[in-house]
N, C-alpha and C positions, 0 to 999 in steps of 0.2 A: 505494499500500499504505499504511495508517495506521501511523504511526510516534509513539510515546509517548515523549519525551525528556525526561529530568528533569534537569537542570543540578545538579551538585552542587559543583563548583568552576568557577570563571571568572577566570582572572587576565589579565596581558596576552600572556602566554606559554604558558597551560597551560589545558587544558578537562579536567574531568572528567564523565561523562555515566552514566547508566543509562537503557538504551534498550529498549523493547519493540516488536517489529516485530509488529503483529496483522493478521489477514486477509490473509496473504500469496497473492498471485495463482498460479495454476500458471504454470509454466514459467519462462523466464528473463526477468530485469528488462533494459530497453535498456541498450546499452553506454553508460558515461558515465565521463569522466576523473575521478580522484580530486582533489578541490580542496584538501584538507589532506594532512599526515603524520598517520596516526593508528595505533593500537594497539587492535584489536578483540579482546575477550576474551568467547567465547561462555559463557553460564553454563546455558542451557536450551535444547535444541532441536538442529538440525543444519542448517548453511548449505552450499551448493555454492557454489564461486566460479570465475569465470573471470577471470584477470589475464593482461592481454596475450595472450589466447588460450589460455593453459594453465590447466586445470581443477586445482582442489585442494577438499579436504573441510575444512570448518571446525566443529570441535566444542569441547566443553569442556576437552578435554585440548590444545588447540593455540591460538595467538595469531595472528592475521590481521594482517600488516605492511602497512598501507596506505602506499603511496608517492605521493607528491604527483605528478599526471600522468600515472599509469597508469590504462589503459584496463582499466574492470572491470564485470562485471555478476553478478548473484547470481539463486540459486534456493533455495527453502525448502521441502523436499520433506517435512518433518514438519510444516508449518504454523508457528504463531507460534514466535517465537525471542526470548529475552532476552540482551541482551549489556552488557558496561561498554565504554565508549569513552574512550581517554584520546587527545586532540590537542595536539601540541606544536609549538610555533613552530620556523621553521628556526633562530634561533640557539639555541635551547634542544637541538634534536636535536645540532646541532654542538658544544654544550658537553660533552654526553654521549658524542659520538664524536670525542674528540680535536682538535675543531677544524673537523672535516670534515661537512657535514651530509649527504652521500651515504650512503645507507643499503644495507648489503650485500643481496644476493639470497638468499632461504632461507626456510626453515618454521621458525618456533619452537613448540617442545613445552613444556607447562606441567611444572613439577615440584610436588612436594607443598607444597615450601618457597613457590614463586611462588604457588600456588593460595591457600595460606595468608594470605600477604601481602595479594593481591588481595581476599580476603573480609573482612580486618580493615580495609583501606582503606575499604570499603562500610558496614561497621559503624560505624566512627567518623564517616562521612560522615552516617550516618543519625541518630546520636545527637548530634549537633551540634558536631562537633569544628570549629575554626576554619580559616581560609585557610591559616595559617602551618604547621600540621601536616598538613593535607590535602597541602598542596603538598610537605611533606617526604616523605609517605609515596607520593604519586604519583610524584614523580621516582625514588623506591627502585624502585617495581615496574617503570618504564620503562626503568630502568638494568639491571635483571635480565633483561629481556626482550631488550634490544639486546646484553647481553653474551652472550647465546647465538650471535649473527650475528657479533660482531667483539668478542670478549674482549679483546685486547690494546688496542683503540682505546679501551674503555671505562675500562681500567684506566690508561690515558696522562694525565698531568697529576697523579696523585696526587703530593705530596711524598714524596722517598724517603729523606730524611734526617730522623732521630728530631729534631733542633733545626727543621727547618723546620716539620714536622707540629706539633710544641709551640708555635711561634710562631704558625702559623696559628689552632690552637685558642685561644691566649691573646687574639689579635686580635677573634676572634669572641665570646668571652667578655666581653672590653672594650666592644665595641659591644652585646651584650646587657645590660650592666651600667648604660649609659646611662639605660635604663628607656625608652626611646622606642620606642614600637610601629612594628615594621616588618616587612616581608615577607621570607620564605626568599631570594626574588631579591636584593633590595636588601642583605641581610646578606650574601650571597655576593661581591655586586658590591662592597661596602666593605670584604672580605678579600681580593680579588683571585682568587676561587676560582669555580669551579661549584658550584651548589647540590648537586649530587650528590656532588661528592667534598669539600666543606665536610661533608656529613651524615657520610658514611663516615669521614672523618678524625676528625672530634669525637666519634664513637660509639667508635672504636677506641681513642683517646687518653682519653676521659673515663668510659667505661662505661655512657654514657646517649646519649639522642637528644638533638638541639637542643631539640625540642619540650618534654621532660621538663625540660631544663637550665632552659629559659626559662620554665617553671612553677615551678619551684624560686625563682627570683629574683621572681616576680610574688607567690609565696606569700609570702616573707620581708617583701616591701613592703608587702602586706595586712596582716600580722599586726602591723606596727609602726603602720599607720594605725589599725586598730582598738584597740591598746593604747592610742594618743592619743586615743582616743574617737570616731572617724569614724564617724557614722550614716548618712549620705548615699551609700547602697551603689551607688546608679546613676552618681554621681559617681566612686565609688572603682573600678568596673568601667572605666570610660570612661578614667580616668586610668592604669590599669594594662594597658591593651590587651584588656581581655576584651570578647567580643562584646555581652553585656549582663549585668543584673544576675543574672538566672538563672544563667548561665555561671559567676559569680563565686562564687556561692553553691554550685552542685555541685561546683566545684573545690576549696573549702575545705571542706566537708562530706567529700569523697572523701579528702582527704589528711589531715584531722585528726579527722575523726568527729563533728566539731560545726559548726552553722550560724553564720554572721557574729554574730548577735546573743549566742550563748551565748561565744563566742570574746572577744568585747568583754567581757563580764562577768568572764571567767576571766582577762583580761589586766588588766584593770583593778582585780580584788580576787580574787587566786589563792586566797584563803581560801574 
């Protein structure tokens, strides 16, 4: 069966892909063991699955939880299907489930909030969001899905004391404040917390996401450099961790209403 797979994000322990299954054959695919842990969110079409011999229907209002090693086969009664796939490494699954990578059995159904988060994730991937933002959004979607299967395990590990939460946020802000470009996973490792818990606590304590806070810091540094007369925008983008010059320009224009050149002129001579 022809499969068109477009990778939107790939890190050491996280994959996000947009998949089109076209020209689906009649009947069931051969039985094969799952080679990864994955979350499959059908966006268009209908898929019938047999997992360990048990049949289930996969549609746009449900999420298929692909468990590593599970015997599975599929049928596509409506023809072509489009779905989003999130693949997590075993350590990342364990981090989301309280240290244990074993995923409970069960079928997950989408909620309006989950459906919106899923589509916003895809929209940001298609409009050029960087790996840090996509990682934060992808982990948040995965955590929402797994919380339906094991809410207490997903919630475990969150700092309970207000003092501990503030310290975690301060440590993350200090790490971001160094100006050194880093991934969400490395930031979480530096502060001793899973990416999901860090993102959740940070948003609760500050009222904003890690991605937006990081962009505020980068915006402040960009404005200072422009005020000093910086003209090499490619170098400025690289130094501040933007994916390229156009990403820097888009971020500045969106935040301030002005492109870099106009900002440089305004900051050099406010008159």
